[in-house]
C-alpha positions in Angstrom: 56.0 -42.9 -27.0 55.2 -44.5 -30.3 52.3 -46.9 -30.6 53.7 -50.3 -29.6 54.1 -53.4 -31.8 52.5 -56.3 -30.0 53.9 -59.7 -30.9 51.7 -62.7 -29.7 53.4 -66.1 -29.6 50.8 -68.7 -30.7 52.7 -71.3 -32.7 52.9 -74.0 -30.1 50.8 -77.1 -30.6 50.1 -77.7 -26.9 50.7 -81.5 -26.6 49.4 -81.5 -23.1 46.0 -80.6 -24.3 45.8 -84.1 -25.8 44.0 -82.8 -28.9 44.3 -82.5 -32.6 43.3 -78.9 -32.3 46.1 -76.4 -31.6 46.1 -75.3 -28.0 45.4 -71.6 -28.8 42.3 -72.5 -30.9 40.5 -74.1 -28.0 37.4 -72.2 -27.2 37.1 -69.9 -24.2 33.7 -68.4 -23.6 32.9 -68.2 -27.3 36.3 -67.2 -28.7 39.4 -69.1 -29.6 41.8 -68.6 -26.8 44.4 -66.7 -28.9 41.8 -64.0 -29.8 41.6 -62.8 -26.2 45.1 -61.3 -26.1 44.6 -60.1 -29.7 41.6 -58.1 -28.7 43.3 -56.8 -25.5 46.3 -55.6 -27.6 44.0 -53.8 -30.0 42.1 -52.1 -27.2 45.4 -51.1 -25.6 46.2 -49.1 -28.7 48.7 -51.3 -30.5 50.1 -49.8 -33.7 50.6 -53.3 -35.1 49.6 -56.7 -33.8 51.7 -59.6 -35.1 50.7 -63.2 -34.3 53.3 -65.9 -34.7 51.7 -69.0 -36.2 53.0 -72.5 -37.0 53.7 -73.7 -40.6 50.2 -75.2 -40.7 48.8 -71.6 -40.5 45.9 -72.9 -38.4 45.2 -69.4 -37.1 44.6 -67.7 -40.5 40.9 -68.3 -40.6 40.2 -66.8 -37.1 42.3 -63.6 -37.1 40.8 -60.2 -37.8 42.1 -58.4 -40.9 44.1 -55.9 -39.0 46.3 -58.6 -37.5 49.5 -59.7 -39.3 50.4 -63.4 -39.3 54.0 -64.6 -39.5 55.2 -68.2 -39.5 57.7 -69.7 -37.2 59.3 -72.3 -39.5 60.1 -74.8 -36.8 59.1 -75.2 -33.1 62.4 -73.8 -31.7 61.2 -71.9 -28.6 59.9 -68.5 -27.6 63.1 -66.8 -28.8 62.6 -68.5 -32.2 59.1 -67.2 -32.4 60.2 -63.6 -31.8 63.0 -64.0 -34.4 60.3 -65.1 -36.9 58.5 -61.8 -36.2 61.7 -59.6 -36.4 60.9 -58.1 -39.8 57.6 -56.7 -38.3 59.4 -55.1 -35.4 59.8 -51.3 -35.6 63.2 -50.3 -34.0 61.6 -46.9 -33.1 58.7 -48.3 -31.1 58.3 -50.5 -28.0 57.6 -54.1 -28.5 55.1 -55.9 -26.3 55.4 -59.7 -26.2 52.3 -61.7 -25.2 51.4 -65.3 -25.3 48.4 -66.8 -27.1 47.9 -69.2 -24.2 47.6 -66.4 -21.6 44.1 -65.3 -22.5 43.0 -63.1 -19.6 45.6 -60.4 -19.9 43.6 -57.2 -20.2 44.0 -54.0 -22.2 44.4 -52.2 -18.9 47.2 -54.5 -17.7 49.0 -54.0 -21.0 48.6 -50.2 -20.7 49.9 -50.3 -17.2 53.0 -52.3 -18.3 53.7 -49.9 -21.1 53.3 -46.9 -18.7 55.8 -48.5 -16.3 58.2 -49.1 -19.2 57.9 -45.5 -20.4 58.4 -44.1 -16.9 61.8 -45.8 -16.5 65.0 -46.1 -18.4 65.1 -49.9 -18.8 65.7 -51.6 -22.1 63.1 -54.1 -21.1 60.3 -54.4 -18.6 58.9 -57.7 -17.7 55.5 -58.3 -16.1 55.8 -60.2 -12.9 53.2 -61.2 -10.3 53.3 -62.5 -6.7 51.9 -66.0 -6.1 51.1 -67.7 -2.8 52.5 -70.9 -4.3 55.1 -70.0 -6.9 56.2 -73.7 -7.5 57.4 -74.3 -11.0 57.7 -70.7 -12.0 60.9 -68.7 -12.6 61.7 -66.5 -9.7 62.5 -62.8 -10.2 65.6 -61.9 -8.3 66.1 -58.1 -7.8 69.2 -56.1 -7.0 69.6 -53.6 -4.2 68.1 -50.8 -6.5 65.0 -52.9 -7.3 66.0 -53.7 -10.9 65.9 -57.3 -12.1 69.2 -59.0 -11.5 68.2 -62.3 -13.0 65.3 -64.8 -13.4 66.0 -68.1 -11.8 64.3 -71.2 -13.3 63.1 -73.8 -10.9 62.2 -76.7 -13.2 64.9 -79.1 -11.8 66.4 -79.6 -8.3 69.4 -77.4 -7.9 68.3 -74.8 -10.4 67.7 -72.3 -7.5 69.1 -71.8 -4.0 66.9 -72.2 -0.9 66.8 -68.5 -0.6 65.7 -68.0 -4.2 63.0 -70.6 -3.8 61.5 -68.5 -1.0 60.9 -65.7 -3.5 57.2 -65.4 -4.5 57.6 -62.9 -7.3 57.6 -64.8 -10.6 58.1 -64.2 -14.3 54.8 -64.2 -16.4 56.5 -64.4 -19.8 55.0 -61.0 -20.8 57.5 -58.3 -21.7 58.0 -54.8 -23.2 61.3 -54.3 -25.0 62.9 -51.3 -26.7 62.5 -52.2 -30.3 66.1 -51.4 -31.4 67.6 -53.1 -28.3 65.5 -56.3 -28.9 66.5 -56.4 -32.6 70.2 -56.0 -31.5 70.2 -59.1 -29.3 67.9 -61.5 -31.2 70.7 -62.7 -33.6 72.8 -63.5 -30.5 70.3 -65.9 -28.9 71.7 -69.4 -28.6 70.1 -72.9 -28.4 72.7 -74.3 -26.0 70.2 -76.3 -23.9 68.8 -79.8 -23.7 65.8 -78.8 -25.8 67.9 -77.1 -28.5 65.5 -74.1 -28.4 65.9 -70.4 -28.3 64.5 -68.9 -25.2 63.4 -65.2 -25.1 64.5 -64.7 -21.4 68.0 -65.0 -22.7 67.5 -61.7 -24.4 67.2 -60.1 -20.9 70.5 -61.6 -19.9 72.2 -60.3 -23.1 70.8 -56.8 -22.6 72.0 -56.9 -19.0 75.4 -58.0 -20.1 75.5 -55.0 -22.4 75.0 -52.7 -19.5 71.2 -52.1 -20.0 68.8 -52.1 -17.1 65.9 -54.7 -16.8 62.9 -53.7 -14.8 59.9 -55.6 -13.5 56.3 -54.4 -13.1 54.1 -56.4 -10.7 50.7 -57.2 -12.0 48.4 -57.1 -8.9 45.9 -59.7 -10.1 47.6 -63.0 -10.8 44.5 -64.2 -12.7 45.3 -61.8 -15.5 48.6 -63.7 -16.3 47.5 -67.3 -15.8 48.8 -69.5 -18.6 46.9 -72.5 -20.0 49.0 -75.7 -20.5 46.3 -78.4 -20.4 42.5 -78.8 -20.2 42.4 -78.6 -16.4 44.1 -75.1 -16.6 41.7 -74.1 -19.4 38.7 -75.0 -17.2 40.2 -73.0 -14.4 40.7 -70.0 -16.6 37.1 -70.4 -18.1 35.7 -70.0 -14.6 37.5 -66.7 -14.1 36.5 -65.4 -17.6 32.9 -66.4 -17.1 32.7 -64.7 -13.7 34.0 -61.5 -15.2 31.5 -61.7 -18.1 28.6 -62.2 -15.7 29.7 -59.4 -13.4 29.9 -57.1 -16.3 26.4 -57.7 -17.3 25.0 -57.5 -13.8 26.7 -54.2 -13.1 25.1 -53.0 -16.4 21.6 -53.7 -15.1 21.0 -57.3 -16.2 19.3 -59.6 -13.8 21.1 -63.0 -13.6 19.2 -65.1 -11.1 21.9 -67.7 -10.5 25.3 -66.9 -11.9 26.6 -70.3 -10.9 24.3 -72.0 -13.4 24.5 -69.5 -16.2 26.9 -69.5 -19.1 27.3 -66.4 -21.3 29.8 -66.0 -24.1 32.0 -62.9 -24.3 30.3 -61.4 -27.3 26.7 -61.8 -26.1 24.8 -58.5 -25.8 22.1 -58.1 -23.1 20.1 -54.9 -22.5 19.1 -53.5 -19.2 16.4 -55.1 -17.1 16.6 -58.4 -19.1 16.2 -61.4 -16.7 18.3 -64.5 -17.2 16.9 -67.5 -15.3 18.9 -70.4 -14.0 20.3 -73.0 -16.4 20.7 -70.8 -19.4 23.5 -70.9 -22.0 23.8 -67.8 -24.2 26.4 -68.3 -27.0 27.9 -66.7 -30.0 26.5 -63.4 -31.3 23.2 -63.7 -29.3 21.5 -60.4 -28.3 18.8 -60.0 -25.6 16.5 -57.0 -25.6 15.5 -54.8 -22.6 13.1 -56.5 -20.2 13.2 -59.9 -21.9 13.0 -63.0 -19.8 15.2 -65.9 -20.9 14.9 -69.3 -19.2 15.0 -71.3 -17.1 17.0 -73.9 -19.0 17.3 -72.2 -22.4 20.1 -72.3 -24.9 20.4 -69.4 -27.5 23.1 -69.5 -30.1 23.6 -66.6 -32.5 20.0 -65.6 -31.9 18.2 -62.3 -31.2 15.5 -62.0 -28.6 13.5 -58.8 -28.6 12.5 -56.4 -25.8 9.9 -57.8 -23.5 10.0 -61.3 -25.1 9.8 -64.5 -23.1 11.7 -67.7 -23.9 11.3 -70.7 -21.5 13.0 -74.1 -21.6 13.8 -73.9 -25.3 16.6 -74.1 -27.8 17.3 -71.3 -30.3 19.9 -71.3 -33.0 20.2 -68.6 -35.7 16.7 -67.5 -34.8 15.0 -64.1 -34.2 12.3 -63.5 -31.6 10.4 -60.2 -31.9 9.4 -57.9 -29.2 6.9 -59.3 -26.7 6.9 -62.7 -28.5 6.6 -65.9 -26.5 8.6 -69.1 -27.0 8.3 -72.4 -25.2 8.4 -74.3 -23.1 10.2 -77.0 -25.1 10.3 -75.1 -28.4 13.1 -75.5 -31.0 13.8 -72.5 -33.2 16.2 -73.4 -36.0 18.2 -71.2 -38.4 16.0 -68.7 -40.3 13.1 -68.8 -37.8 11.6 -65.4 -37.3 8.8 -64.7 -34.8 7.5 -61.2 -35.3 6.2 -58.9 -32.6 3.8 -60.7 -30.2 4.0 -64.1 -32.0 4.1 -67.4 -30.1 5.8 -70.7 -30.6 4.6 -72.9 -27.8 5.1 -76.3 -26.3 6.9 -78.8 -28.6 6.9 -76.4 -31.6 9.8 -76.5 -34.1 10.2 -73.7 -36.5 12.8 -73.6 -39.3 13.4 -70.9 -42.0 9.9 -69.5 -41.5 8.4 -66.0 -41.0 5.8 -66.1 -38.3 3.7 -62.9 -38.5 2.9 -60.5 -35.8 0.6 -61.9 -33.2 0.4 -65.3 -34.9 0.2 -68.3 -32.6 1.6 -71.9 -33.0 0.6 -73.1 -29.5 1.8 -76.7 -29.5 2.9 -79.9 -31.2 3.7 -78.5 -34.6 6.5 -78.3 -37.2 6.7 -75.2 -39.3 9.3 -75.3 -42.0 9.9 -73.0 -45.0 6.6 -71.1 -44.5 5.2 -67.6 -44.2 2.5 -67.5 -41.6 0.4 -64.3 -41.7 -0.2 -61.9 -38.9 -2.8 -63.1 -36.4 -2.9 -66.7 -37.6 -3.5 -69.5 -35.2 -2.1 -72.9 -36.2 -3.7 -75.9 -34.5 -2.0 -78.8 -32.9 -0.3 -81.2 -35.3 0.3 -78.6 -38.0 3.1 -79.5 -40.4 4.6 -77.4 -43.2 7.7 -78.5 -45.2 9.1 -77.7 -48.6 12.4 -79.2 -49.6 12.2 -79.4 -53.4 10.6 -76.2 -54.7 12.8 -73.7 -56.4 13.9 -70.9 -54.1 11.5 -68.4 -55.6 8.5 -70.6 -55.1 9.4 -72.3 -51.8 7.7 -69.7 -49.7 4.5 -69.6 -51.8 4.3 -73.4 -51.8 4.9 -73.6 -48.1 2.2 -70.9 -47.5 -0.3 -73.0 -49.3 0.6 -76.0 -47.1 0.2 -73.8 -44.0 -3.3 -72.8 -45.1 -4.3 -76.4 -45.8 -2.9 -77.6 -42.5 -5.1 -75.2 -40.5 -8.2 -77.0 -41.7 -9.8 -79.7 -39.6 -12.4 -82.4 -40.3 -16.0 -82.2 -39.1 -16.1 -85.9 -38.9 -15.3 -87.6 -35.5 -12.8 -89.9 -37.0 -9.1 -88.9 -36.7 -8.6 -90.3 -40.2 -11.3 -88.1 -41.9 -10.3 -86.8 -45.3 -12.9 -84.1 -45.9 -11.7 -81.0 -44.0 -13.9 -78.0 -43.2 -12.6 -74.6 -42.3 -12.4 -73.6 -38.6 -14.9 -71.0 -37.6 -13.7 -67.4 -37.8 -12.2 -66.0 -34.6 
């Protein structure tokens, strides 16, 4: 079987989100929601991934280069979205249709659906699942041979019979089509409904009317095909996604003391034997080295924490902490902060755009900005370095001079003394 074309429907605005942000761009564990099915499709071996965007092209900035964007000119339904992608569909390859608001579908689930399609002779295979409470979902009605006879909608009273309402197998909106067969029926879709929209399930009816078989493949885990319609559903999906992320790390040898109070984004990397204490939030492209201890109550965003380091009750953003370095409690490492091996940024220390040398210590109550601090230095309480006006080439040198001056203290008892003397050598 040829590598599939995967079409991801992501043009809807999601009015029930009550947001100026398109629904599929809402964040889910560190990624826009629509990137979850994109990544799953790529891992499943898609030959082409085509994402259907709205005319605003809101998705252009977040999509990887290997993804093709097409525009659905008007919001005219799921069928209209696939029609917009028709030029990208290869008639000689299967076409997988996913939704940008069904983020938890996995590469394995896509592969299993494709395998079920390849093993049969159907022109289309839909992914279905069995729900304990199928209320509101279209029911999958099968014939005596097990093929799909029809999908019955249940949005309004009278849409389905009492017997059909007892069916717990539901349509998930995920499909595999024969490429040529799909292209053959797309021009025949009609918008004869109250919404005036083209619905993709009509393609199944047209194929069946042409004598083709429609199959259904049951996805065992309903969580994989949960859709997000509003913020409540997004929160429910986030719980499932977060649990899977935490379990993946724990099974790989990471110690997570209290998963219920720990939040880790999908792209965070954590090495074996690292320990994550309660109340931590690890976000973005953060990476944690082997044997490091993070937390309790620490946030790290796009930061690197080296092997054996310790970071307690602190906030890191765009920072790098070297091996066996020590941070916190109550430290704030801002973008460009670099603590080299064995360095320390202690209680109520803020570091920004500074290189703190190996073994250097800033124990407490200091602000170090735009400075190079040499290896083995010890900066006393109240140290401040800052440089906002020097040219880039001289900023570091000027800040270094400030750092040296700030490590001096007065020999006079007055806190306002102006004649400093060097600290004794240590």
